[in-house]
N, C-alpha and C positions, 0 to 999 in steps of 0.2 A: 853534156850529160847532167841531168838534174840530180842533186844529192839530198838525202834525207837521213834523219837520225834513225828512223825505224820504218821498215817495210813489213806490212802484215799481209800475207797471202791467204785469203779466205775471209768472207764477211758473215759467217754464221755466228752463233752465240759466242764462241771462244774468241774469234777474231774481232768481232765488234766490241766485246768487253775489253780486250787488250787495247784496241784503238782508243777507246774512251778513257782508259786509265793513263795512256801515254799523254793525252791532252792535259791531264792534271800536272804532268811534269814539264809542260811547255816545250815539248819536243816537236820537231817537224816529222810529220807522219804521212805515209801513203798507204791507203787501204785498197786492196785489190780483190774484187769479187767477180767471178765469171758468169754467175747465174743470178740468183735472187738474194738480196740482202736479208739476213736472218736465217738462211739455210734451212736445214731439217728441224731446227728449233721452232719453225713456224709452218713451213710447207711440208706436207706428207710426213709429218713427224709429231713432235710433242704437242704443239698447240692444236693442229687440225684433228689428230686422233683423239685427243682428250676432250675437245669440244664435242666430237662425235659421241664419246662415251658419256659425257654429261647429259646430252640430249636423250640418249638411250636409257640412262639410269632414271631420268625424270619421267620418261614415258612409261617405263616398267613400273615405277612406283605409283604413278597416277592410275595406270590400268588396274593395278592390284587394289587400290583404294576404291575405285569405281565398282569392281566386282564385289568387294567386301560389303558395300552399301546397296548391292542389288541393282546397280546401274550398268548401262552398256559401256563397253570399252571404247575409247576414242579411236578414230582412224587417223593414220599418219601417212604422209606421202614422202617419198624419198627426196623429191626435188626441194621440198620445204626444209628437210634436214640438211641437205647439201648446201642450200642457200644460207642457212644459219652458220654452218661451218665456214663457208666462204666469207661471210660477213665478219666472223671472228678473225680469220686470217688477214683480211683486208685491214681491219681496224688496227691490228698489231703491226703489220708491215708498213702501213701508212705512218704510224706513229714513229717507227724506227727511221724511216726515210726522212720525215719532217725534222726529226731531231738531228739527223746527220747533216742535212742541208743547213740548219741553223749553226751547227758546230763549224761547218766549212765557212759560212759567212762571217763568223766572229773570229776566225783564226788568223786573219791577215795573211792568207796564203800559206800558213804553216801546216794546214791539213788538206790532203788531196784524196779524193775517192776516184778510183778507176774501175769502169765496167769492162772487164776483160780477164784474161788469164795471165798468170805470172810464172815464169820459169827461171830457176837459178842458173846463171852462167858461171858464177864463181861465188865465193863466200860473201861477196859484197855487191855483186852485180845481178840485176834481175831484168830479164827481157819481158816486156809487157806486150801482149797481143790483143789489140782492140779493133773495133770497126774502123778506126782511123789509121790503122797500120801498126807497125812494130816500133817499140821504143826501148832503149836501154837506160836504166836508172841505177844509181848507187845508193846503198844504205849501210850505215855503220852496223846495224843489227837487223836481224830478220826473224820474224815469227811465222811459222808454218801452221795454218789452221784450216786445212783443206777438207777436213771432215771425213765422212764415210758414205757408203751406199749399200743397198741391200745385197746380201750374198746370193749368188745364183748357183744352180747345179748345171753343169755342162750338158747333161742329158735331157734337161727340161727346157723347152723353149718358152721363155717368159715374154709374151706379146703385149702384156698390159691391157689385153681385151678380154681374153678368156682365162689365161693363166697370168696372174698379177703378182707383183711385189707390193710392199706397202706403199710404194710411190704411185701405184696404179689405182688404188681404191677410189680416189677422187674422180676417176674417169667413169665410174658407174653412173648409170642414168636412172636405174630403178633398183629396188631391193631384189637381189637374185632369189629365185625360188630355193636354190640350194647352193651351198658354198663348202668346199673342202679346204681346210687349212693345214698346211704341212709345217709342223713345228709347234711344240707345246711349251715353249718358253714364254717370256713375258708378253712379247708382241702378239704371238699367236693366240694366247689366252685372252689378251685384251680384245682382239677383234672377234674372237668367239663370243665373248661377253657382250660386245656391242651388238652384233647381228642377232644373237639369240634374245637379247632384251626387247628388240622390236617385234619379235614373234612373227616375222614375215619370211624368214629364211631358215631352211633346215641346214644346220651346221654339223659337219663332220670334222673332227680334230685328230690328226695323225700324230701319235705319240710313240717315239721309239723306246721309251722307258716304261716301267710298270705303272707310272703315274705322271701327271703333269707337273710342271715346275720342279724338276728333280733336284735343283740346287737349293730348294727350300725344305724346311722340316715337314715331315709327313702330316702332322696335325694341321698345319696351315694349308697344304695342298689339298687335303681331304675336304675342307670347307668349300674351297673353290670348285672342286670336282662335283660335289653334291649339288651345288647351285647350278653349275653348267648343265648337268644331266637333268635336273628338274626343269630346266628351261628347254629341254629337248635336244641338247647337244649330244651327239654320239662320239664317244672317245674311243679311238682305235688304239688300245694300249699294246705295248710291246710289238709294234707293227713296223715292218720295213717297206718303204716305198720302192717297188721294183720298176714301175714305169708310170709316167703321166704324160698324156698327149691330148690334143683336141681331135675328136672324132665326130663328124657330122654335126658340128656346132655345139658339141658338149665336151666337157672335160672328162676323160676316161682315165682311171688310175687303177693300178694293180698293186695289191698289198700282200705281203707274206707275213703271216702271224707267227707267234712264238712256237706254236705246235707244228709249223711247217705248212699249214694250209694256206692256199692262195685264193684271193677273192678279187673280182673286178667290180668296181663301183663307178657310178656316173654322177656328175654334178654340173650345174649350170656354169659355175665359176670356181676358180681355185686361187688360193693365196699362198705363196711360198714365203715363209717367215722363218728363216734359219740363221738369223744373225746378220751382221754387217761387216764390210771389209773397208780398210782405209783407202782414201783417194790419194794414192802415191804416184800414179802415172803422170808423166809430163811435168813433173815438178823440178827435175834436174837433180834430185837428191841421190839417185843411184850413181849418176856420173860424178858427183862430188865426193862420193864415198861415205856419206852419212850412215852410221850404223843402223841397220834395220833388223827386226826380228824375222824369224822364219815365216810368220804370217804377214809380213810386209808392214808392220807398225814401226814407227820411228822409236828407237831406243833412246830414252832420255833419263837424265839425272836431275830430278827436281825441275823439269821442263827444259833443261839445257841439253842439246844434242852433243854428239862427238866432235862437232865443229863449234868452238866456243861462242861465237857470236850468232849462232843459229839456234833458235828455240822452237819447240813443238808443243802444241796444246790441243786439247779436245780429242775427238775420235781418232785422229791420226796417230796417237800414241796408244800404248797397250793398257793404259789405266782405265778407270771406269768410264764408260761411254754414256754420260748423262749431261744434259744441258747445264745443270747447276755446277757440276764438276768442271766442265769445259770453260765456263765463265770464270770460275775461280782460278783455273790454271792460266787463262789468258791474263788476268789481272796480276797473278803472281809472277809470271814471266817478266812483265813490264817492271814490276817492283824489284825484281832481281837484277834487271839491267840497270835501272836508274836510281834505285833506292836501297834500303836495307831491310828486307823482310824480317819480321820478328822470329820466324821459324820456317823450316821447310814445309812444303805441302804435306798435309796429313790426310789419309783416306779412311782412317778407322771410324771417323764420326760423320761420314757422308750419309745423309738421309735420302732414302729412296721411296718412291711410291709406285705401286702396281695398280692400275685402274681396272679392277676386276669386280666381281660381285661376291662379297663386299670388297671395298677397297682395302689394300694392304700397304702398310708402311713399315719401313725397317731402318735400323741404324746399327752398325757394328756387326758382330758375329751372330749366326744362328747356331743351333746345337750341332748340326752336321759339321760346320766349320770349326767349332771349338773342339769337337772330338777328333777331327782330322789333325788339328794342331797339337793333340796330345795333352789338352788342358783338363784340369779338374775344375769343376764349376758347380754352382748352385743355380737352380732355375725355379721360378715361380710363374704360374699362369692364373690369370684372373678373368673369369667369364663375364661377358657383357650383361648376362642375365642378373648379375648382382650390382649393376650400376644404375642408380635411380634415373639418370638422364636417358639411358637407353630404354628403360622401362617406359618412361614418359613418351618417348619417340615411337613406341610400339615396334621397336626394331632392336632385338636383343641378340642377334647373331654376331658372334665375334669374341675376341679375347685379347688380352695383353699378355705378353710373355717376356720376362726379363732374365738375362743371364748375368751372374756376377762371379767374381773370383772366389774360390773356395778357401778363404782365409779371413782374418779379422778385418782386413781393409774393405772387403766386399766391393771392389771397384767394378764398374759396369763393363761387361764384355759386349753386350748387344741387347737389342730389343726388337720384337715384332709386334705390330698392332694390326689386328684384323677386325674390320667393322666400320660403322659410321664414324666420321670425324677422325679416322686413323691418321691421316696425313697431318692433321693439326695437333696431334697429341704427343709427338715424339721429340720435339725440340728440346725439352728440358733434359731428357735422357741423353740426347746428342751432346748437349753442353757438358754434362758430367763426363762423358767419354773424352771430349776435347780437352777438358781441364784436368783429367786424371783424378777425378774426385770419387769418393764413395757414395753410396746411396742415401746415407742419412741426411744429405743436403735437401732431399725432396720428401723425406718421410713425414716431417711435421709442418711442412709448408701448408698454409691455409689455401686450399684450392677453391675456386668458385663452386657454389652448389645451386642446382644440380648441374654437373658437367661430366663429360666423358672422361676427362683426365683424372677424376677422382679414382677411377679404376687403377691408374698407374700408381697412385699413392698407396692404395690398399695392396697392390702387388708388391711394392717395396716393403710395406709393413709385414707382409707374409715372410719375406726373406729375413727380416729382422726378428721374426717370432712374436710380433705384437699386433697382428691384424684384428679387425673387428670380427669378421667371419673367419672361423678356424678351419684350415684345410683338412684336418683330420676328422672334422665333423661334417663339413659341407664338401666332401670330396667329389661330388658330381660336377660342381662348378669351379672348385679351386684345386690347384695342384702345387705341391712343393716337393722337389727332388734334389738329390745330390748325385753328381757323377764323379766318381773317383776311381783312378787306376783302371779305366776302361769299362766300368760298369756302374749301374745305378745302385744306390744303397738307400736303405730306409733311414 
């Protein structure tokens, strides 16, 4: 039986990052992946869908400019779009595989990659199942990074042809004439944005709440709703899906609305986007008695499971299911095993992006979360129409919103950025949250001009009462509020 210092089951973003961090400690490592290296971080997930979004955004912007100058809109074919997406996926996956092979070559047999599945037989023994047969190996420590898959509804048959999950979008051969999307969370809204941007597909979005993105603040969700509807998306608010099935080559679905009225609709294709579930099956974790949540996620304490030498990272845990978080968890688990991390994993400063129209980025709490936590806070909102760079770009839709504690320290609780360059604008605030600093650190920093991030500086100056534009004068564009003891005060 071959022995290793570390076995990592799962070669997605979390597992790959963990493996490469273990290389730094000169440990013997075996990395096991049953499908494709890079996982959902590349295929049918972050990279592929975001490439899709980038192309759709570029097309929509170009079309708008052409119409503005009295020129004809360009035509676009789905196979060209799909080829561009596939090229991006191949470029990244080839890069990962090339890097892995070079690591293996230089490791002097200390690093091994296995294409197959891994199942725990004990806290130290893993059964490998490959095309060459079965093999039992020993590892001092184990990291589980088996990821997640799209959640399905038992009453809906997802065939990935007519009714698809996010994994099936790449199987499309043409823009569908119509598409119904079940789920108005991030993924559902991203695909609604993508397909409506191309103006080839009539999109219906089924939303069980009174608005899309119910986990975000109303002002943010309203911007996205307005743009989706202006792009022709029909949002079925407060609607419950009663039935969805394929009838005569079309997707037929029955909705019950808030008033009890029921309606039948048809679409060429459907996308079921109602979240993801952990890949826990056939890992051996149940049999070993590893603590699991009711939803099937591994319960972990700073990446360590209830069995001390087994760690869990990425979507398999109940923490935030994002590529950057999974990579950080993978690296942290290795550092916890072989080194001395400076601090436990923290999630308060995790930066997120929603690829919508316009793009949305966030870090820390929004107002809903702060109020649910019973916090008093101050909040300032600065409109993109007051930012010279946005004016120069001729794209002024959006705003920055920053929440701070309602005290003299004014420590940052969270931030939301909606608009162009949103994802590039939040890292300074994320650093303030991570270092537990107040906002004065950014108030007088000299930002490049003209730049979008100047809006963040002015937002902070509003909170400090020394902004150039005064919110009590320019209240159409700027807002400053305090939330104390359950209500807003002047």
